[in-house]
N, C-alpha and C positions, 0 to 999 in steps of 0.2 A: 528558447534555445533550440537549435537544430543540430542534429548529429549526435555522435557518441558523447557521453558525459563521464569524465573520470576525475575523481578527487585525489588529492595527495595525502598520504599518511601524515598525521599530525596537524592537518588543516582543520579549521573550524568553519563550517558552512552555515551561516546564520541569516535570518531574515524574518520578517513578519508577514509578507505577502507572498502569494504563490510564485514559484519559479517554474515556468511552464516549459515542458519539453514538447516540441512540435515537429520532430523529424518525420518525414513522410515515407521513409523506407525502414528497413531493419536497423535499429540502433541499440546500443548497450549503455548500461549504467554501472559504474564501478565506484564503490565507496572507498575502498582501500584503507579502511580503518579510520577515516576522518570522522570528526564529530559533526553531527548534523542537527541543527536546531532551526531549520527552515522548512516551511511547507512546500510540497511540490505538486504539480499537476501534470498529468499525461494528457495531451490534446494532440495526438498524432494521427490525424485523419488519414486513414489508409496505411499508416505505419505501425511500428511496434517498438517497444523498449523492453529489453531483457536484462534482468539483474545478473551481474557477473560474480558478485559476492554478496554477503549479507547487507541488508539495508537497515540501519538503526537510526531512528529519528524521534524526537519528542513532539513532532508536529504531524499534521494531517497529510494524507495522500489523497488527491482528487483525481478521479479517472473520468475524462470527458469523452474522448474518442480514441480510436486505435486500440492496440493491445498492450497490456502490461503483463509480462510473463515473469513470475518470480523465480522460474528456472531452478526449482528445488532448493532455493536459498532461503534462509530465515529472513523475515521482514518484520520490523517493529515500527509502529507509528502510534500516535495518539488515537487516530481514527481513520476511517476510509469512507469517502463519499464517491459514489459513481453516478454519473449523469449521462444522459444521451445514449450513444451507441458504443460505449466502452466495453472492452472485453478483458476479463481477468483470467489468466491461466495459472492455476495453482501448483501443478506438479505434485511433488511430495513435500512442498515447503510448509513451514509453520509461520503463520502471520500472527504476531502478538499485538493486541490493541490495548493501550495503557490508559486511555482517556475515560471520561465520564459523559453522561448524556447519551446521544446517539453515536455509538462508536462504529457502526457499520450501516450505511444507508445506500441501498442499491435501487436503481430505477429500471430502465428498459434494456440495458445492455446484456451481455452474455457472461455467464459464469461457467467456466470449465474447471471444476474443483479438483478433479482427479483424486489423489490420495492425500490432499492437503489438510491441514488443521488450522483453525482459527481459534486463538486463545484470547480470552477477555480477562485481564488480570488486575484491574483496579480493586483495591481492598477497602476503599472508603465506604461510607453509607450512602453515597450519591446514587441516584437512579442511573441505570445503564440500559440502552435499547439496542437491539440487533434487528435491523430491518432488512431482511433478505429478499424481499420482493418476490416471494414464492419461487425462488430459484432453488436448485438442488446443491447442497453442500455436503462434503464428506464428514468432517469432524468439527464440531463447535464445542469449545471447552471453556467453562467459567471457573475462575479461581478467585472467589470473592473474600476469602479469609473469614473473619468473624462477622462481616457486615451482612 
């Protein structure tokens, strides 16, 4: 997909394979309260995608290239994988990761954490890994319950 991405309230956006955002300039993502159960990928070589409201999904966000700016909005996904030259700008956002296994896997891209918080919230007894690739993060919060 190229360009801005806007969902409609009441819509369910579903899928099992990545829906890839490939805009090459400054683009926006607006969830507008829609239900999201589809994984997305940001592969915006030279471009950027900026959240306009909260992003809530039960699936993965993959960052491959370009910039993903959470724009001080809350972001919820099962996990985040960053590959290649991706840049994440956190602002004052809270990113909640709800999955198990490796919930954050960063490679060579850029992390601009600012005052953001990453929350890891799965309460099962499954192992959870945060691989920050020696980047600097602001707040990382685990809420594991009794596990």
